[in-house]
Backbone as JSON, one array per atom type, in Angstrom:
{
  "sequence": "MHEVARRCRFDVRSETFVQFEPLGATGVLVLAESHFSAHTFHEEECVRVDCYCCSDTFNPLECMRVIEEVFGAQKLCEWRVIER",
  "N": [[1.07, -11.86, 6.17], [-0.16, -13.83, 4.57], [-2.67, -13.4, 5.56], [-3.69, -11.07, 4.49], [-3.26, -11.78, 1.57], [-5.31, -13.52, 1.41], [-7.59, -12.18, 2.4], [-7.55, -10.18, 0.44], [-8.05, -11.69, -1.84], [-5.98, -12.67, -3.25], [-4.31, -14.8, -5.56], [-2.05, -16.95, -4.19], [1.2, -18.13, -5.54], [3.88, -19.29, -5.04], [6.28, -18.55, -2.21], [8.84, -16.86, -0.18], [10.54, -16.55, 2.78], [12.43, -14.38, 4.88], [14.36, -14.4, 7.87], [16.16, -12.09, 9.41], [19.25, -11.4, 11.18], [20.45, -9.33, 13.95], [17.65, -8.56, 13.71], [14.63, -8.2, 12.16], [12.92, -8.68, 8.73], [11.93, -10.28, 5.82], [9.45, -11.08, 3.55], [8.12, -12.58, 0.51], [5.33, -13.15, -1.32], [4.69, -14.59, -3.97], [2.21, -14.03, -6.94], [-0.26, -15.03, -8.94], [-1.09, -12.66, -10.03], [0.83, -11.3, -9.72], [2.74, -10.14, -7.37], [3.89, -9.6, -4.13], [5.05, -8.32, -1.45], [6.9, -7.53, 1.54], [9.06, -5.64, 3.73], [10.92, -5.52, 6.69], [12.2, -2.96, 8.9], [13.44, -2.51, 11.72], [14.91, -0.34, 12.88], [13.39, 2.11, 12.34], [11.51, 1.53, 12.84], [9.24, 0.32, 11.13], [7.54, -1.14, 7.94], [8.04, -1.77, 5.0], [6.29, -1.87, 2.07], [5.27, -3.5, -1.07], [3.05, -4.18, -3.5], [1.57, -5.52, -6.03], [-0.24, -5.69, -8.64], [-2.21, -7.1, -11.09], [-4.76, -7.7, -11.28], [-8.15, -7.41, -12.85], [-10.04, -6.78, -10.84], [-8.74, -5.89, -8.6], [-8.37, -3.78, -5.81], [-7.07, -1.34, -4.91], [-6.87, 1.08, -2.78], [-8.9, -0.8, -0.92], [-7.28, -2.73, -0.32], [-5.16, -1.58, 0.59], [-6.17, -0.42, 3.29], [-6.8, -2.7, 4.09], [-4.23, -3.93, 4.84], [-3.04, -2.44, 6.57], [-4.68, -2.54, 8.5], [-4.32, -5.59, 9.13], [-1.61, -5.81, 9.96], [-1.81, -4.03, 11.93], [-1.11, -1.26, 12.24], [0.06, 1.47, 13.7], [0.97, 4.07, 13.66], [1.2, 6.71, 11.41], [0.62, 5.76, 8.19], [1.72, 5.95, 5.08], [1.29, 5.85, 1.37], [1.33, 4.79, -1.63], [0.12, 5.18, -5.06], [0.64, 3.82, -7.78], [-0.17, 3.97, -11.4], [0.03, 1.32, -13.41]],
  "CA": [[1.21, -11.26, 4.8], [-1.34, -14.64, 4.01], [-3.91, -13.13, 5.94], [-3.93, -10.01, 3.57], [-3.44, -12.08, 0.33], [-6.5, -14.2, 1.62], [-8.58, -10.93, 2.4], [-7.62, -9.36, -0.91], [-8.41, -13.07, -2.69], [-5.0, -13.11, -4.23], [-3.99, -16.14, -6.09], [-0.51, -17.1, -4.03], [1.75, -19.02, -6.36], [4.94, -19.09, -4.5], [6.57, -17.61, -1.14], [9.59, -16.97, 0.49], [10.58, -15.52, 3.77], [13.91, -14.3, 5.7], [14.73, -13.54, 8.89], [17.54, -11.4, 9.64], [19.89, -11.58, 12.5], [19.37, -9.74, 15.09], [16.29, -8.14, 13.81], [14.32, -7.62, 10.68], [12.04, -10.07, 7.84], [11.83, -9.91, 4.06], [8.76, -12.16, 2.83], [7.83, -11.99, -0.78], [4.73, -14.05, -2.19], [4.77, -14.39, -5.79], [1.5, -14.27, -7.36], [-0.47, -15.38, -10.25], [-1.3, -11.57, -10.46], [2.25, -10.36, -9.81], [3.64, -10.35, -5.72], [3.63, -8.74, -2.59], [6.33, -7.87, -0.65], [7.22, -6.89, 2.89], [10.57, -5.53, 4.52], [10.69, -4.55, 8.1], [12.8, -2.02, 9.12], [13.34, -2.1, 13.18], [15.55, 0.66, 13.49], [12.83, 2.85, 11.67], [10.24, 0.86, 13.13], [8.46, 0.5, 9.94], [7.24, -1.93, 7.73], [7.69, -1.01, 3.68], [5.32, -3.15, 1.42], [5.27, -3.44, -2.38], [2.29, -5.05, -3.96], [1.92, -5.15, -7.78], [-1.42, -6.48, -8.88], [-2.42, -6.85, -12.56], [-5.89, -8.13, -11.71], [-9.4, -6.16, -13.3], [-10.92, -6.63, -9.63], [-7.85, -5.41, -8.02], [-8.82, -2.63, -5.45], [-5.66, -0.94, -4.17], [-7.57, 1.26, -1.66], [-8.86, -1.75, 0.04], [-5.84, -3.47, 0.11], [-4.26, -0.74, 2.03], [-6.92, -0.77, 4.31], [-6.37, -4.53, 4.84], [-2.37, -4.29, 4.91], [-2.81, -1.49, 7.86], [-5.4, -3.48, 9.79], [-3.77, -7.18, 9.46], [-0.3, -5.77, 10.27], [-1.08, -3.49, 13.36], [-0.29, 0.19, 12.0], [-0.21, 2.4, 14.97], [1.58, 5.25, 13.1], [0.62, 7.27, 9.88], [1.07, 4.84, 6.95], [2.16, 6.84, 3.52], [0.61, 5.12, 0.38], [1.84, 5.91, -3.18], [-0.53, 4.11, -5.77], [1.14, 3.99, -9.23], [-0.77, 2.92, -12.49], [1.11, 0.89, -15.03]],
  "C": [[0.17, -12.35, 4.16], [-2.61, -14.17, 4.68], [-4.56, -12.05, 5.34], [-3.92, -10.58, 1.96], [-4.85, -12.89, 0.29], [-7.53, -13.1, 1.64], [-8.68, -10.31, 0.69], [-7.6, -10.26, -1.96], [-7.15, -13.17, -3.92], [-4.76, -14.3, -4.43], [-2.08, -16.7, -5.78], [0.19, -18.68, -4.62], [2.79, -20.08, -5.47], [5.49, -18.17, -3.06], [7.88, -18.09, -0.72], [9.72, -16.0, 1.53], [11.82, -15.43, 4.44], [13.77, -13.72, 6.59], [15.71, -13.53, 9.51], [18.29, -11.42, 11.26], [20.59, -9.99, 12.88], [17.72, -9.22, 14.97], [16.1, -7.89, 12.39], [14.04, -9.13, 10.07], [12.13, -9.34, 6.79], [10.58, -11.2, 4.3], [8.2, -11.18, 1.58], [6.53, -13.24, -1.15], [4.57, -13.52, -3.53], [3.23, -15.12, -6.05], [0.73, -14.53, -8.45], [-0.93, -13.79, -10.8], [-0.36, -10.79, -10.49], [3.06, -10.91, -8.32], [3.25, -9.37, -5.03], [4.53, -8.92, -1.87], [6.36, -7.28, 0.52], [8.45, -6.63, 3.2], [10.18, -5.08, 5.81], [12.01, -3.91, 8.24], [12.99, -1.27, 10.84], [14.03, -1.19, 13.5], [14.76, 2.05, 13.08], [11.53, 2.81, 12.3], [8.92, 1.01, 12.19], [8.28, -0.71, 9.06], [7.09, -1.05, 5.91], [6.95, -2.19, 2.6], [5.34, -2.72, -0.2], [3.94, -4.68, -2.74], [1.69, -4.47, -5.2], [0.77, -6.19, -7.89], [-2.23, -6.26, -10.15], [-4.05, -7.31, -12.89], [-6.98, -6.98, -12.06], [-9.89, -5.77, -12.04], [-9.87, -5.87, -8.56], [-8.36, -3.82, -7.23], [-7.83, -1.79, -4.58], [-6.21, 0.34, -2.58], [-7.96, 0.04, -0.45], [-8.12, -2.64, 0.59], [-5.15, -2.88, 0.97], [-4.53, -0.83, 3.31], [-6.57, -2.21, 5.13], [-5.27, -4.61, 5.42], [-2.84, -3.38, 6.74], [-3.58, -2.27, 8.99], [-4.65, -4.7, 9.92], [-2.43, -6.74, 10.24], [-0.55, -4.7, 11.36], [-1.06, -2.25, 13.44], [-1.01, 0.7, 12.84], [0.4, 3.65, 14.65], [0.89, 5.64, 11.61], [1.12, 6.54, 8.98], [0.87, 5.93, 5.63], [2.01, 5.95, 2.33], [1.13, 5.95, -0.83], [1.02, 4.51, -4.31], [-0.07, 4.44, -6.95], [0.6, 3.09, -10.29], [-0.07, 2.93, -13.11], [0.13, 0.57, -16.2]]
}
């Protein structure tokens, strides 16, 4: 997540990560621009990501590409861009 934040030029202000037993993890980066979170679902072999950014320079399509690359996506990714 930190690599995604660095490459997307997010201003990280705080963070929390939780490792679940026996499997799974959740991470949240609080951004000056809003937030970036990821939740793993081992039984579904997936990670669900939420990235909300109110920066005028934020490019959601580039962010999606970076997330897929950094996380090493090996299956089809589904994305939704919601204009707010």
